[in-house]
PQR file of N, CA, C, O and H, with PARSE charges and radii, in Angstrom:
ATOM      1  N   MET A   1      84.012 139.199 108.169 -0.4000 1.5000
ATOM      2  CA  MET A   1      84.898 139.223 109.062 -0.0000 2.0000
ATOM      3  C   MET A   1      85.122 138.011 109.317  0.5500 1.7000
ATOM      4  O   MET A   1      86.278 137.588 109.288 -0.5500 1.4000
ATOM      5  N   LYS A   2      83.830 137.022 109.685 -0.4000 1.5000
ATOM      6  CA  LYS A   2      83.852 135.787 110.654 -0.0000 2.0000
ATOM      7  C   LYS A   2      83.843 134.799 109.594  0.5500 1.7000
ATOM      8  O   LYS A   2      84.239 133.685 109.935 -0.5500 1.4000
ATOM      9  H   LYS A   2      82.891 137.365 109.709  0.4000 1.0000
ATOM     10  N   LYS A   3      83.482 134.946 108.386 -0.4000 1.5000
ATOM     11  CA  LYS A   3      83.728 133.893 107.182 -0.0000 2.0000
ATOM     12  C   LYS A   3      84.914 133.779 106.578  0.5500 1.7000
ATOM     13  O   LYS A   3      85.085 132.786 105.871 -0.5500 1.4000
ATOM     14  H   LYS A   3      83.160 135.851 108.109  0.4000 1.0000
ATOM     15  N   THR A   4      85.960 134.733 106.715 -0.4000 1.5000
ATOM     16  CA  THR A   4      86.976 134.897 106.512 -0.0000 2.0000
ATOM     17  C   THR A   4      88.212 134.273 107.823  0.5500 1.7000
ATOM     18  O   THR A   4      89.407 133.986 107.772 -0.5500 1.4000
ATOM     19  H   THR A   4      85.821 135.539 107.290  0.4000 1.0000
ATOM     20  N   MET A   5      87.192 134.271 108.901 -0.4000 1.5000
ATOM     21  CA  MET A   5      88.006 133.964 109.819 -0.0000 2.0000
ATOM     22  C   MET A   5      87.932 132.001 109.870  0.5500 1.7000
ATOM     23  O   MET A   5      88.830 131.207 110.149 -0.5500 1.4000
ATOM     24  H   MET A   5      86.221 134.504 108.942  0.4000 1.0000
ATOM     25  N   VAL A   6      86.116 131.687 109.376 -0.4000 1.5000
ATOM     26  CA  VAL A   6      86.084 130.335 109.521 -0.0000 2.0000
ATOM     27  C   VAL A   6      86.899 129.473 108.116  0.5500 1.7000
ATOM     28  O   VAL A   6      87.317 128.315 108.127 -0.5500 1.4000
ATOM     29  H   VAL A   6      85.386 132.332 109.149  0.4000 1.0000
ATOM     30  N   THR A   7      86.939 130.285 107.177 -0.4000 1.5000
ATOM     31  CA  THR A   7      87.582 129.480 105.639 -0.0000 2.0000
ATOM     32  C   THR A   7      89.105 129.512 106.156  0.5500 1.7000
ATOM     33  O   THR A   7      89.686 128.517 105.723 -0.5500 1.4000
ATOM     34  H   THR A   7      86.600 131.226 107.168  0.4000 1.0000
ATOM     35  N   THR A   8      89.951 130.331 106.946 -0.4000 1.5000
ATOM     36  CA  THR A   8      91.555 130.048 107.009 -0.0000 2.0000
ATOM     37  C   THR A   8      91.202 129.259 108.326  0.5500 1.7000
ATOM     38  O   THR A   8      92.334 129.381 108.794 -0.5500 1.4000
ATOM     39  H   THR A   8      89.479 131.139 107.298  0.4000 1.0000
ATOM     40  N   LEU A   9      90.695 128.720 109.061 -0.4000 1.5000
ATOM     41  CA  LEU A   9      90.367 127.776 110.137 -0.0000 2.0000
ATOM     42  C   LEU A   9      90.337 126.532 108.968  0.5500 1.7000
ATOM     43  O   LEU A   9      91.331 125.815 108.855 -0.5500 1.4000
ATOM     44  H   LEU A   9      89.775 128.621 108.681  0.4000 1.0000
ATOM     45  N   PHE A  10      89.260 126.340 108.194 -0.4000 1.5000
ATOM     46  CA  PHE A  10      88.884 125.355 107.768 -0.0000 2.0000
ATOM     47  C   PHE A  10      90.171 124.692 106.844  0.5500 1.7000
ATOM     48  O   PHE A  10      90.445 123.492 106.844 -0.5500 1.4000
ATOM     49  H   PHE A  10      88.453 126.923 108.287  0.4000 1.0000
ATOM     50  N   PHE A  11      90.954 125.818 106.000 -0.4000 1.5000
ATOM     51  CA  PHE A  11      92.244 125.634 105.201 -0.0000 2.0000
ATOM     52  C   PHE A  11      93.430 125.383 106.102  0.5500 1.7000
ATOM     53  O   PHE A  11      94.395 124.702 105.755 -0.5500 1.4000
ATOM     54  H   PHE A  11      90.732 126.793 106.000  0.4000 1.0000
ATOM     55  N   LEU A  12      93.322 125.894 107.128 -0.4000 1.5000
ATOM     56  CA  LEU A  12      94.482 125.326 108.206 -0.0000 2.0000
ATOM     57  C   LEU A  12      94.609 123.887 108.817  0.5500 1.7000
ATOM     58  O   LEU A  12      95.558 123.155 109.098 -0.5500 1.4000
ATOM     59  H   LEU A  12      92.538 126.447 107.410  0.4000 1.0000
ATOM     60  N   SER A  13      93.203 123.796 108.906 -0.4000 1.5000
ATOM     61  CA  SER A  13      93.239 122.463 109.490 -0.0000 2.0000
ATOM     62  C   SER A  13      93.051 121.194 108.496  0.5500 1.7000
ATOM     63  O   SER A  13      93.203 120.008 108.789 -0.5500 1.4000
ATOM     64  H   SER A  13      92.432 124.391 108.678  0.4000 1.0000
ATOM     65  N   SER A  14      92.689 121.738 107.273 -0.4000 1.5000
ATOM     66  CA  SER A  14      92.448 121.017 106.385 -0.0000 2.0000
ATOM     67  C   SER A  14      93.799 120.517 105.606  0.5500 1.7000
ATOM     68  O   SER A  14      93.760 119.446 105.000 -0.5500 1.4000
ATOM     69  H   SER A  14      92.565 122.701 107.035  0.4000 1.0000
ATOM     70  N   LEU A  15      94.951 121.277 105.626 -0.4000 1.5000
ATOM     71  CA  LEU A  15      96.189 121.551 105.340 -0.0000 2.0000
ATOM     72  C   LEU A  15      96.987 120.483 106.506  0.5500 1.7000
ATOM     73  O   LEU A  15      97.732 119.625 106.031 -0.5500 1.4000
ATOM     74  H   LEU A  15      94.983 122.147 106.118  0.4000 1.0000
ATOM     75  N   LEU A  16      96.850 120.540 107.741 -0.4000 1.5000
ATOM     76  CA  LEU A  16      96.834 119.730 109.005 -0.0000 2.0000
ATOM     77  C   LEU A  16      97.309 118.304 108.661  0.5500 1.7000
ATOM     78  O   LEU A  16      98.360 117.663 108.666 -0.5500 1.4000
ATOM     79  H   LEU A  16      96.245 121.237 108.127  0.4000 1.0000
ATOM     80  N   VAL A  17      95.643 118.077 108.274 -0.4000 1.5000
ATOM     81  CA  VAL A  17      95.378 116.452 108.088 -0.0000 2.0000
ATOM     82  C   VAL A  17      95.990 116.186 106.489  0.5500 1.7000
ATOM     83  O   VAL A  17      96.652 115.200 106.166 -0.5500 1.4000
ATOM     84  H   VAL A  17      94.789 118.597 108.269  0.4000 1.0000
ATOM     85  N   LEU A  18      95.801 116.732 106.050 -0.4000 1.5000
ATOM     86  CA  LEU A  18      96.622 116.295 104.644 -0.0000 2.0000
ATOM     87  C   LEU A  18      98.283 116.018 104.658  0.5500 1.7000
ATOM     88  O   LEU A  18      98.822 115.311 103.807 -0.5500 1.4000
ATOM     89  H   LEU A  18      95.263 117.533 106.312  0.4000 1.0000
ATOM     90  N   SER A  19      98.834 116.518 105.482 -0.4000 1.5000
ATOM     91  CA  SER A  19     100.164 116.856 105.822 -0.0000 2.0000
ATOM     92  C   SER A  19     100.644 115.681 106.447  0.5500 1.7000
ATOM     93  O   SER A  19     101.683 115.135 106.076 -0.5500 1.4000
ATOM     94  H   SER A  19      98.396 117.092 106.174  0.4000 1.0000
ATOM     95  N   GLY A  20      99.672 115.098 107.737 -0.4000 1.5000
ATOM     96  CA  GLY A  20      99.644 114.041 108.493 -0.0000 2.0000
ATOM     97  C   GLY A  20      99.749 112.306 107.341  0.5500 1.7000
ATOM     98  O   GLY A  20     100.440 111.295 107.473 -0.5500 1.4000
ATOM     99  H   GLY A  20      98.828 115.541 108.039  0.4000 1.0000
ATOM    100  N   CYS A  21      98.871 112.644 106.471 -0.4000 1.5000
ATOM    101  CA  CYS A  21      98.543 111.628 105.538 -0.0000 2.0000
ATOM    102  C   CYS A  21      99.988 111.522 104.508  0.5500 1.7000
ATOM    103  O   CYS A  21      99.927 110.611 103.683 -0.5500 1.4000
ATOM    104  H   CYS A  21      98.310 113.465 106.364  0.4000 1.0000
ATOM    105  N   GLY A  22     100.770 112.041 104.498 -0.4000 1.5000
ATOM    106  CA  GLY A  22     101.971 112.561 103.541 -0.0000 2.0000
ATOM    107  C   GLY A  22     102.978 111.358 103.859  0.5500 1.7000
ATOM    108  O   GLY A  22     103.653 110.820 102.981 -0.5500 1.4000
ATOM    109  H   GLY A  22     100.819 112.781 105.169  0.4000 1.0000
ATOM    110  N   GLY A  23     103.007 110.977 105.283 -0.4000 1.5000
ATOM    111  CA  GLY A  23     103.928 109.938 105.664 -0.0000 2.0000
ATOM    112  C   GLY A  23     104.726 108.825 104.559  0.5500 1.7000
ATOM    113  O   GLY A  23     104.014 108.749 103.557 -0.5500 1.4000
ATOM    114  H   GLY A  23     102.459 111.414 105.996  0.4000 1.0000
ATOM    115  N   PHE A  24     105.492 108.280 104.471 -0.4000 1.5000
ATOM    116  CA  PHE A  24     105.906 107.060 103.612 -0.0000 2.0000
ATOM    117  C   PHE A  24     106.654 106.770 103.776  0.5500 1.7000
ATOM    118  O   PHE A  24     107.660 107.416 103.485 -0.5500 1.4000
ATOM    119  H   PHE A  24     106.070 108.342 105.285  0.4000 1.0000
ATOM    120  N   THR A  25     106.703 105.433 104.437 -0.4000 1.5000
ATOM    121  CA  THR A  25     107.633 104.326 104.376 -0.0000 2.0000
ATOM    122  C   THR A  25     108.385 103.058 103.384  0.5500 1.7000
ATOM    123  O   THR A  25     107.914 101.931 103.534 -0.5500 1.4000
ATOM    124  H   THR A  25     105.886 104.909 104.673  0.4000 1.0000
ATOM    125  N   SER A  26     109.216 103.183 102.663 -0.4000 1.5000
ATOM    126  CA  SER A  26     109.664 102.223 101.577 -0.0000 2.0000
ATOM    127  C   SER A  26     109.663 101.173 101.852  0.5500 1.7000
ATOM    128  O   SER A  26     110.231 100.829 102.889 -0.5500 1.4000
ATOM    129  H   SER A  26     109.598 104.099 102.541  0.4000 1.0000
ATOM    130  N   THR A  27     109.004 100.216 101.009 -0.4000 1.5000
ATOM    131  CA  THR A  27     108.839  98.599 101.430 -0.0000 2.0000
ATOM    132  C   THR A  27     110.061  98.160 101.228  0.5500 1.7000
ATOM    133  O   THR A  27     110.301  97.256 102.029 -0.5500 1.4000
ATOM    134  H   THR A  27     108.542 100.496 100.167  0.4000 1.0000
ATOM    135  N   THR A  28     111.339  98.480 100.216 -0.4000 1.5000
ATOM    136  CA  THR A  28     112.570  98.226 100.609 -0.0000 2.0000
ATOM    137  C   THR A  28     113.242  98.276 101.951  0.5500 1.7000
ATOM    138  O   THR A  28     113.802  97.257 102.356 -0.5500 1.4000
ATOM    139  H   THR A  28     111.144  99.214  99.565  0.4000 1.0000
ATOM    140  N   SER A  29     113.235  99.599 102.831 -0.4000 1.5000
ATOM    141  CA  SER A  29     113.969  99.746 104.047 -0.0000 2.0000
ATOM    142  C   SER A  29     112.795  98.474 104.931  0.5500 1.7000
ATOM    143  O   SER A  29     113.213  97.483 105.530 -0.5500 1.4000
ATOM    144  H   SER A  29     112.780 100.427 102.503  0.4000 1.0000
ATOM    145  N   VAL A  30     111.721  98.753 104.827 -0.4000 1.5000
ATOM    146  CA  VAL A  30     111.155  97.376 105.875 -0.0000 2.0000
ATOM    147  C   VAL A  30     111.679  96.283 105.663  0.5500 1.7000
ATOM    148  O   VAL A  30     112.117  95.730 106.672 -0.5500 1.4000
ATOM    149  H   VAL A  30     111.382  99.558 104.340  0.4000 1.0000
ATOM    150  N   VAL A  31     111.844  95.557 104.353 -0.4000 1.5000
ATOM    151  CA  VAL A  31     112.281  94.338 104.104 -0.0000 2.0000
ATOM    152  C   VAL A  31     114.098  94.267 104.604  0.5500 1.7000
ATOM    153  O   VAL A  31     114.504  93.366 105.337 -0.5500 1.4000
ATOM    154  H   VAL A  31     111.488  96.006 103.534  0.4000 1.0000
ATOM    155  N   GLU A  32     114.945  95.279 104.102 -0.4000 1.5000
ATOM    156  CA  GLU A  32     116.389  95.584 104.445 -0.0000 2.0000
ATOM    157  C   GLU A  32     116.240  95.168 106.121  0.5500 1.7000
ATOM    158  O   GLU A  32     116.891  94.219 106.559 -0.5500 1.4000
ATOM    159  H   GLU A  32     114.615  96.011 103.506  0.4000 1.0000
ATOM    160  N   SER A  33     115.273  96.012 107.057 -0.4000 1.5000
ATOM    161  CA  SER A  33     115.528  96.008 108.453 -0.0000 2.0000
ATOM    162  C   SER A  33     115.225  94.481 108.921  0.5500 1.7000
ATOM    163  O   SER A  33     116.076  93.811 109.505 -0.5500 1.4000
ATOM    164  H   SER A  33     114.744  96.783 106.701  0.4000 1.0000
ATOM    165  N   ILE A  34     113.828  93.962 108.581 -0.4000 1.5000
ATOM    166  CA  ILE A  34     113.831  92.606 108.734 -0.0000 2.0000
ATOM    167  C   ILE A  34     114.596  91.737 108.561  0.5500 1.7000
ATOM    168  O   ILE A  34     114.742  90.875 109.428 -0.5500 1.4000
ATOM    169  H   ILE A  34     113.137  94.506 108.106  0.4000 1.0000
ATOM    170  N   GLY A  35     115.333  91.715 107.342 -0.4000 1.5000
ATOM    171  CA  GLY A  35     116.780  91.009 106.941 -0.0000 2.0000
ATOM    172  C   GLY A  35     117.891  90.922 108.066  0.5500 1.7000
ATOM    173  O   GLY A  35     118.348  89.902 108.583 -0.5500 1.4000
ATOM    174  H   GLY A  35     115.214  92.416 106.639  0.4000 1.0000
ATOM    175  N   ASN A  36     118.264  92.461 108.356 -0.4000 1.5000
ATOM    176  CA  ASN A  36     119.498  92.282 109.013 -0.0000 2.0000
ATOM    177  C   ASN A  36     118.876  92.221 110.552  0.5500 1.7000
ATOM    178  O   ASN A  36     119.671  92.351 111.483 -0.5500 1.4000
ATOM    179  H   ASN A  36     117.893  93.289 107.936  0.4000 1.0000
ATOM    180  N   ALA A  37     117.514  92.032 110.820 -0.4000 1.5000
ATOM    181  CA  ALA A  37     117.437  91.524 112.236 -0.0000 2.0000
ATOM    182  C   ALA A  37     117.579  89.791 112.610  0.5500 1.7000
ATOM    183  O   ALA A  37     117.981  89.212 113.620 -0.5500 1.4000
ATOM    184  H   ALA A  37     116.869  91.927 110.063  0.4000 1.0000
ATOM    185  N   SER A  38     117.045  89.291 111.289 -0.4000 1.5000
ATOM    186  CA  SER A  38     117.142  87.721 110.999 -0.0000 2.0000
ATOM    187  C   SER A  38     118.691  87.225 111.320  0.5500 1.7000
ATOM    188  O   SER A  38     119.110  86.228 111.908 -0.5500 1.4000
ATOM    189  H   SER A  38     116.718  89.762 110.469  0.4000 1.0000
ATOM    190  N   LYS A  39     119.385  88.376 110.666 -0.4000 1.5000
ATOM    191  CA  LYS A  39     120.779  87.888 110.354 -0.0000 2.0000
ATOM    192  C   LYS A  39     121.676  88.290 111.811  0.5500 1.7000
ATOM    193  O   LYS A  39     122.742  87.765 112.133 -0.5500 1.4000
ATOM    194  H   LYS A  39     119.045  89.186 110.189  0.4000 1.0000
ATOM    195  N   LYS A  40     120.981  89.303 112.540 -0.4000 1.5000
ATOM    196  CA  LYS A  40     121.771  88.894 113.809 -0.0000 2.0000
ATOM    197  C   LYS A  40     121.150  87.941 114.742  0.5500 1.7000
ATOM    198  O   LYS A  40     121.707  87.175 115.528 -0.5500 1.4000
ATOM    199  H   LYS A  40     120.115  89.730 112.278  0.4000 1.0000
ATOM    200  N   ASN A  41     119.600  88.166 114.463 -0.4000 1.5000
ATOM    201  CA  ASN A  41     119.243  87.038 115.398 -0.0000 2.0000
ATOM    202  C   ASN A  41     120.009  85.426 115.229  0.5500 1.7000
ATOM    203  O   ASN A  41     120.224  84.587 116.104 -0.5500 1.4000
ATOM    204  H   ASN A  41     119.147  88.788 113.824  0.4000 1.0000
ATOM    205  N   ALA A  42     120.294  85.390 113.816 -0.4000 1.5000
ATOM    206  CA  ALA A  42     121.138  84.205 113.342 -0.0000 2.0000
ATOM    207  C   ALA A  42     122.445  84.151 113.928  0.5500 1.7000
ATOM    208  O   ALA A  42     122.724  82.952 113.891 -0.5500 1.4000
ATOM    209  H   ALA A  42     120.119  86.072 113.106  0.4000 1.0000
ATOM    210  N   GLU A  43     123.381  84.749 114.435 -0.4000 1.5000
ATOM    211  CA  GLU A  43     124.298  85.288 115.049 -0.0000 2.0000
ATOM    212  C   GLU A  43     124.446  84.964 116.365  0.5500 1.7000
ATOM    213  O   GLU A  43     125.494  84.956 117.009 -0.5500 1.4000
ATOM    214  H   GLU A  43     123.155  85.723 114.465  0.4000 1.0000
ATOM    215  N   LEU A  44     123.046  84.624 116.831 -0.4000 1.5000
ATOM    216  CA  LEU A  44     123.503  85.013 118.233 -0.0000 2.0000
ATOM    217  C   LEU A  44     123.814  83.299 119.161  0.5500 1.7000
ATOM    218  O   LEU A  44     122.975  82.398 119.151 -0.5500 1.4000
ATOM    219  H   LEU A  44     122.194  84.630 116.308  0.4000 1.0000
ATOM    220  N   ASP A  45     125.256  83.196 119.924 -0.4000 1.5000
ATOM    221  CA  ASP A  45     125.276  82.358 120.070 -0.0000 2.0000
ATOM    222  C   ASP A  45     124.286  81.671 121.271  0.5500 1.7000
ATOM    223  O   ASP A  45     123.892  80.505 121.228 -0.5500 1.4000
ATOM    224  H   ASP A  45     125.937  83.928 119.932  0.4000 1.0000
ATOM    225  N   ASN A  46     123.959  82.664 122.380 -0.4000 1.5000
ATOM    226  CA  ASN A  46     123.163  82.055 123.124 -0.0000 2.0000
ATOM    227  C   ASN A  46     121.938  82.787 123.857  0.5500 1.7000
ATOM    228  O   ASN A  46     121.884  83.749 124.622 -0.5500 1.4000
ATOM    229  H   ASN A  46     124.279  83.611 122.416  0.4000 1.0000
ATOM    230  N   ALA A  47     121.415  82.320 123.556 -0.4000 1.5000
ATOM    231  CA  ALA A  47     119.779  83.461 123.899 -0.0000 2.0000
ATOM    232  C   ALA A  47     118.689  82.433 124.562  0.5500 1.7000
ATOM    233  O   ALA A  47     118.736  81.206 124.651 -0.5500 1.4000
ATOM    234  H   ALA A  47     121.458  81.538 122.934  0.4000 1.0000
ATOM    235  N   ARG A  48     117.492  83.551 125.083 -0.4000 1.5000
ATOM    236  CA  ARG A  48     116.794  83.059 125.784 -0.0000 2.0000
ATOM    237  C   ARG A  48     115.414  83.725 125.132  0.5500 1.7000
ATOM    238  O   ARG A  48     115.417  84.956 125.158 -0.5500 1.4000
ATOM    239  H   ARG A  48     117.454  84.548 125.011  0.4000 1.0000
ATOM    240  N   PHE A  49     114.430  83.202 124.647 -0.4000 1.5000
ATOM    241  CA  PHE A  49     113.264  83.736 124.153 -0.0000 2.0000
ATOM    242  C   PHE A  49     111.864  83.815 125.038  0.5500 1.7000
ATOM    243  O   PHE A  49     111.449  82.713 125.396 -0.5500 1.4000
ATOM    244  H   PHE A  49     114.428  82.202 124.626  0.4000 1.0000
ATOM    245  N   GLU A  50     111.381  84.524 125.286 -0.4000 1.5000
ATOM    246  CA  GLU A  50     109.924  84.465 125.794 -0.0000 2.0000
ATOM    247  C   GLU A  50     108.713  84.703 125.078  0.5500 1.7000
ATOM    248  O   GLU A  50     108.464  85.662 124.348 -0.5500 1.4000
ATOM    249  H   GLU A  50     111.719  85.419 124.995  0.4000 1.0000
ATOM    250  N   THR A  51     108.009  83.763 125.354 -0.4000 1.5000
ATOM    251  CA  THR A  51     106.663  83.833 124.238 -0.0000 2.0000
ATOM    252  C   THR A  51     105.592  83.971 125.442  0.5500 1.7000
ATOM    253  O   THR A  51     105.658  83.220 126.415 -0.5500 1.4000
ATOM    254  H   THR A  51     108.211  82.984 125.947  0.4000 1.0000
ATOM    255  N   LEU A  52     104.459  85.116 125.306 -0.4000 1.5000
ATOM    256  CA  LEU A  52     103.522  85.056 126.089 -0.0000 2.0000
ATOM    257  C   LEU A  52     102.242  85.103 125.217  0.5500 1.7000
ATOM    258  O   LEU A  52     102.046  85.847 124.256 -0.5500 1.4000
ATOM    259  H   LEU A  52     104.405  85.726 124.515  0.4000 1.0000
ATOM    260  N   TYR A  53     101.379  84.138 125.750 -0.4000 1.5000
ATOM    261  CA  TYR A  53     100.029  84.497 125.001 -0.0000 2.0000
ATOM    262  C   TYR A  53      98.969  85.135 125.780  0.5500 1.7000
ATOM    263  O   TYR A  53      99.148  84.906 126.976 -0.5500 1.4000
ATOM    264  H   TYR A  53     101.538  83.533 126.531  0.4000 1.0000
ATOM    265  N   SER A  54      98.308  85.591 125.637 -0.4000 1.5000
ATOM    266  CA  SER A  54      97.287  86.145 126.559 -0.0000 2.0000
ATOM    267  C   SER A  54      95.726  86.377 126.029  0.5500 1.7000
ATOM    268  O   SER A  54      95.496  87.336 125.293 -0.5500 1.4000
ATOM    269  H   SER A  54      98.162  85.777 124.666  0.4000 1.0000
ATOM    270  N   MET A  55      94.760  85.550 126.390 -0.4000 1.5000
ATOM    271  CA  MET A  55      93.325  85.361 125.882 -0.0000 2.0000
ATOM    272  C   MET A  55      92.690  86.178 126.907  0.5500 1.7000
ATOM    273  O   MET A  55      92.965  85.946 128.084 -0.5500 1.4000
ATOM    274  H   MET A  55      94.947  84.771 126.988  0.4000 1.0000
ATOM    275  N   GLU A  56      91.552  87.468 126.483 -0.4000 1.5000
ATOM    276  CA  GLU A  56      90.505  87.730 127.470 -0.0000 2.0000
ATOM    277  C   GLU A  56      89.237  87.704 126.986  0.5500 1.7000
ATOM    278  O   GLU A  56      88.896  88.201 125.913 -0.5500 1.4000
ATOM    279  H   GLU A  56      91.329  87.656 125.526  0.4000 1.0000
ATOM    280  N   GLY A  57      88.364  87.001 127.935 -0.4000 1.5000
ATOM    281  CA  GLY A  57      87.352  86.595 127.238 -0.0000 2.0000
ATOM    282  C   GLY A  57      86.260  87.868 128.087  0.5500 1.7000
ATOM    283  O   GLY A  57      86.555  88.538 129.077 -0.5500 1.4000
ATOM    284  H   GLY A  57      88.641  86.597 128.807  0.4000 1.0000
ATOM    285  N   ALA A  58      85.076  87.881 127.364 -0.4000 1.5000
ATOM    286  CA  ALA A  58      84.200  88.924 127.560 -0.0000 2.0000
ATOM    287  C   ALA A  58      83.512  88.414 128.974  0.5500 1.7000
ATOM    288  O   ALA A  58      83.059  87.273 129.068 -0.5500 1.4000
ATOM    289  H   ALA A  58      84.836  87.336 126.560  0.4000 1.0000
ATOM    290  N   ALA A  59      83.469  89.422 130.139 -0.4000 1.5000
ATOM    291  CA  ALA A  59      82.899  89.074 131.528 -0.0000 2.0000
ATOM    292  C   ALA A  59      81.691  89.269 131.410  0.5500 1.7000
ATOM    293  O   ALA A  59      80.939  89.077 132.365 -0.5500 1.4000
ATOM    294  H   ALA A  59      83.837  90.349 130.063  0.4000 1.0000
TER
END
C-alpha cells in the first residue's frame, strides 16, 4: 500500500513539474508587441520619461 502511494505521489508531482515547463511564447508575438509599443511611443506628442539608476554596494 505504501509503495503504491509513493509511486502515485511521484507520478503526480512529476506531471506537475513537466506541465510547468510546457509554457511557450512565440518569438513572433514578442517581436510584434515590441513593434507596436515602438509605434505608439513614436506617436506621442508630449511625453515625459524618467530613468532611475540604482547601485547598491556590499556593506
